[in-house]
C-alpha positions in Angstrom: 154.8 5.3 197.2 154.1 7.0 193.8 153.2 10.3 195.6 156.5 10.4 197.3 158.2 10.8 193.8 155.9 13.6 192.7 158.1 16.4 194.1 161.2 14.9 192.4 159.5 14.7 189.0 158.1 18.2 189.4 161.6 19.5 190.2 163.0 17.6 187.3 160.3 19.2 185.0 161.2 22.6 186.4 164.9 22.0 185.9 164.2 20.9 182.3 162.2 24.1 181.7 165.0 26.2 183.1 167.5 24.4 180.9 165.4 25.0 177.8 165.1 28.7 178.7 168.9 28.9 179.2 169.5 27.2 175.9 167.3 29.7 174.2 169.2 32.6 175.8 172.5 31.0 174.8 171.2 30.7 171.2 170.1 34.4 171.2 173.5 35.4 172.6 175.3 33.5 169.9 173.1 35.1 167.2 173.9 38.5 168.7 177.6 37.7 168.7 177.4 36.8 165.0 175.7 40.1 164.2 178.3 42.1 166.2 181.1 40.2 164.3 179.5 40.8 161.0 179.1 44.5 161.8 182.8 44.7 162.9 184.0 43.1 159.7 181.8 45.4 157.6 183.2 48.4 159.5 186.7 47.2 158.8 186.0 46.8 155.1 184.4 50.3 155.0 187.5 51.7 156.8 189.8 50.2 154.2 187.6 51.6 151.4 187.7 55.0 153.0 191.5 54.8 153.4 191.8 54.0 149.7 189.5 56.8 148.8 191.6 59.3 150.9 194.8 58.1 149.2 193.3 58.7 145.8 192.0 62.1 146.8 195.4 63.0 148.2 197.0 62.0 144.9 194.5 64.1 143.0 195.1 67.1 145.1 198.9 66.8 144.6 198.3 66.4 140.8 196.0 69.4 140.6 198.3 71.5 142.7 201.1 70.7 140.3 198.9 71.6 137.3 197.9 74.9 138.9 201.5 75.7 139.7 202.5 74.9 136.1 199.7 77.1 134.8 200.7 79.9 137.1 204.3 79.7 136.1 203.5 79.7 132.4 200.9 82.5 132.3 201.7 85.6 130.3 202.5 88.8 132.3 199.7 91.3 132.7 
C-alpha cells in the first residue's frame, strides 16, 4: 500500500520544487521592477535638474546679450 503513494509524494515534491523556483523568479522580477522604477525616478529628477539649468543659462544669455548691446550702444566712435 505504501508503494502506491510513492508517485503521489514524488509528484508533490516536484510540484513544491517548481513552486519554490517560481517564487524565486517572482522575487527576482520584483527586484528588477524596483531597479527600473528607481532608475526612472532618477532620470525624472535629472531631467528636472537639466530643465532648471537650461532656464538659468537662457537667463544668463539674455542678460549677457543686453550687456553687450548696452556696451555696443555706448562705445565711442572710431
